[in-house]
N, C-alpha and C positions, 0 to 999 in steps of 0.2 A: 825743284819748283813746288811751292806749297799749294796743296789742294784747297779749293774754295770750300767753305763749310756747306753741308747739305742744306737745301732750303727747308724752312720750318723753324719751330721753336726749339731752342736748346735751353734746358733747365740746369741750374747749378745752385748749390748752397754755399758756394765759395765766393765771397765778395771780390777777391782779387781776380779770380777767373772771370767774373762778370765784368769788371772794369777793364780787364785786358781785351775783352771782346767788344764792349760797348762804350768804353770811355770816350773815344773820339766822337762818337755819335751824340753822346750826352753833352759834351763840352761845346759842340758846335752851336747849341742854343741853350745857354745856361739858365735863362729865364724860364723857358718852357719846361726844362727838366730840373727845376730847382729842388724838388723833393728828392728825386733819385740822387742828385749830387750831394745834397746835405746829409742824407741818411747814410750813404756809403762813406762819406768822409768821416762821420762819427764812428761807424762800424770799424773802419780801418784803424782809427786812432785808439779806440777804447774796447773793441770787441763786442760780441753780440749782447753781453749783459747790459750794455748801455740802454737798451730798450726794455729791460726786464727779462723775465724768464720765458720768452717765446722763441720759436724757431724762426729761421729766415730762409727765403727762397727767392731766386732771381731768374729772369728769363730773357733771352736774346732771340729775336726773330730775324732769320736770314732770308733775304729774297733770292730769286732765281739767279741773280748775278753774284751772289755771295756777299753782298753788302748788308749791313745791319739796317733793318726796316722798321724795327720797333723793339720795345723793352717793357718789362714789368719788374716790380720788386714787391716783396711781401714780408714784412716783419710783424709777426703775430704779437699781440692781438689786433694790430691795426689792419685796415682794409688793404686790399691789393691796390697798388698805384701803377697805372698804365700810361705809356706814352701814347701819342696819337695813333690810332688804329682804325682801319676800315672794318666793315662788317665781316668780311671773309677772314681777315687776320684775327679779329676778336673771337670768331667762332673756333678757329684753330687753337687759340689759347684756351678757350673753355674746354675743348676736347683734351688738351694736354694736361689740364688740371683736374680731370675726373678723379673722384675718390677723396678729394680734399674738401674742406668746408670754410671757404672765405666768408668773412662777415659782410663783405660788400666790396665796392670798387670806387676808386677816386681817379679822376683824370679829366682832360679837356672834355667839354660837354658831349660831343658826338662820340668820342671813344668810350667814355664811361657808359653811355646809353647803349652802345653796340655790344659791349661786354655783358652788361646786365641782361640784355635781351638774349644773348647767346647762352648765358649761364642758365637762364630760366628754361630755354628750349632744350638744353642738354640734360638738366637735372630736375626740372620741375619746381625748383626753388623760386618763390615769388620775390619780386624786387619792388622797392619803393624809392622814388627820387626824394631823398631826405633833405639835402641841402644844396643850394646853389651858391657858388663862390665866385669871386672875381680876383684875379691876380693883378696886383698893382706894381708899378716900377717907379722909383723915386726919380724925379727930374730936378726941378729947382726947389731946394729945401727952404721952407718958410716957417720957422719956429713960431708957435702961437704967442701972441702978445696981447696983453701982458702975460708973462709966465706966472704960474702960481707960486706962492711963497715956497722957498726951499731951494734944493740943489740936487744935481745928479751925483750918484756914486756907484762905482762898479762893485758888485757883490764879491766878497772874499770868504775865506774858510770859516771865519767866525759867523757868517750869515747862513751857514749850511742848514741849521734847523728851521730857520724862517723860510728858506727856499723850499725845503721839503714840505712844510705846512702849506705854503701858498700854492705850490704845484699841486698838492692834494686837493685844495679847495677849488683850484681851476679845473682839475680833472673831474671833480664832482659836478661843477657847474656845467661843463660841456658834455657830461655823460660818458666819459672815456671808459672803455672796458677795463675791468680790474681795479677801478677806482684809483687809489693812490699808489698802486703797485708800480715799482720802478722809479718812484720819486727820489730815492736816495741816489740811485745811479745817475738820474738826470741832474741832480744838484751837483754831484761830483764832476760830472762831465762839463757842465757850464762853468763852474768855478775854475776848472783847469785851464780855460783859455779866456776868462773874462767875459763869458757869454751871457751875463745878466747885469742889467743896470737898474738901480733903484732911483726913484724920486723920493727924497727924504725931506722932512721938515727942518726948519732952522736949528732945532734942538736934536737933530739926528735920528728921528723916527721914520723908518721907511713907510711910505703910503701907497706906492705903486711900483710895478716892475715891468720891464720889457726885456725880452731875450733876443738873442741873435744867433743864428746857426754858424757853424764853422764855415770859413771861406772855402769855396771850391769853384774852380774855373773862373775866378774873379768875381763871384757872386756870393751874397749872403741873403738870408731871409729873416725878417723881424718876426719872432715868435717865441713864446707867447707874450701877449700884453694882458696884464691882470691888475686890477685894483679891487681890494675888498669892498663888498657891497656898501658898507656904511661910509666909505670914503669916495664914492663915485660922484660925478657931476661937479668936480672942483677943478678940472683941467689937468689933473696929474697924469692921466694916460697920454694925453696929447704931448705934454712936456717931455715925458720920459721916452716916448716913441721918437720924437724929434731928436732927442739927444743920442739915442743909439743909432739913428740914421746918420746923424752928423759924424759920429765917431767911426762908423763903418766906412763912410766916404773918406775920412781923414786917414784911415788905416790902409786905403788903397783899393777898396772894393769898387769895381766898375759897375756892378749891378747891385742895387739894394731893393729888395722885393718884399712883398707881404701879401697874404690872402685875407679877404674879408668875406663875411657872410652877407649875401645880397639882401637878406631879410632884416638886416640891421642898418637902417639909414643913418643912424647916429655915427657909427664907426666909419661908414663909407664917406660921409660928409667930412669927418675929421681928417681922414687921411688925404682926401683931395685938398683940403685947405692947407695942409703942411707940405704939399708938393708931390703927392703920389698920383700917377695917371694910369688908367686901365690898360692892361695888356691883352688879357684873354679870359673868357669865362670857363669855369670848371664845374663839375657836378659830383655829388656824392650819392651813391645808391647803397641801400642796405638790403641784405638778402634774408629771407625767412625760409627755413628749411621746409620741404614738403611735409604734409601731414603724416605723422607716424615716425618722424625722425627728430633728433635733438636739434633745437634751434641754434643757429649760428650766433656767435657773440656779436653784439651790436656796439657801435661807437657813434653816438649822437653828438658829435662835436659842434661847438657853437662859434668859435673864432678861428684860430689856426688849428686845423685838425690833423696835423702831420707831425711826425716825430722830430 
């Protein structure tokens, strides 16, 4: 008879170990756990280099009955991503992570706040509620009409340099840590499974892009959506987002998801118009190291802030 795991947090740097322990828990609600599922899918397929030169750490919380009660993942330099946790569980995680320097935390509103408070209490690091996000789910797709001139096209190997450049511009726009670091790995990863679609003009010039994560547990997430500044306001982002959403559905995805910044009414209105409906609110907190220590890396993302 197999013994039940001891209650508390189990930490591991092994993505396969993490999924063996927590995979069923994550798959039970693929929308709620979209970040953990998409990140681990890419890590298993491409290895840790897919997110640049950072380390990775995962955690599984076992309850008194031996069942999984929560999870977290941390691919540096991104923030820790937590599942729903209550204050006691968040405090136990803050204790388990002592000696490390996370840049912040992302999760459903209450869980992110609970961990941010616990981290400040345990370490003295101040926190700031940086961004409020909303998770959306696609219901009935309604492509924008009239569509802007042009057509969609899936990015291929010949587009690699443009993807690297646009990903770098997007990273600079959202304030991602490390700037353009990891853009080459990101481009190779997305090209490998057709994970970026362009909207291009009639003469074949790309004017906007929308990415989509690898499918996991029947779910994908649209991310990122980027249009160069000088080309915005022409309907390209709406058209390419609708196209990748349609293609994901056609490929068999049961859940098509995306995050938006609640401070951006334009994008929230756009996604509602093409058929996305709210699921749950999330929050992003940044941490500032106590006086006298090195400040943690910050990640002031603006749209989809997840790898």
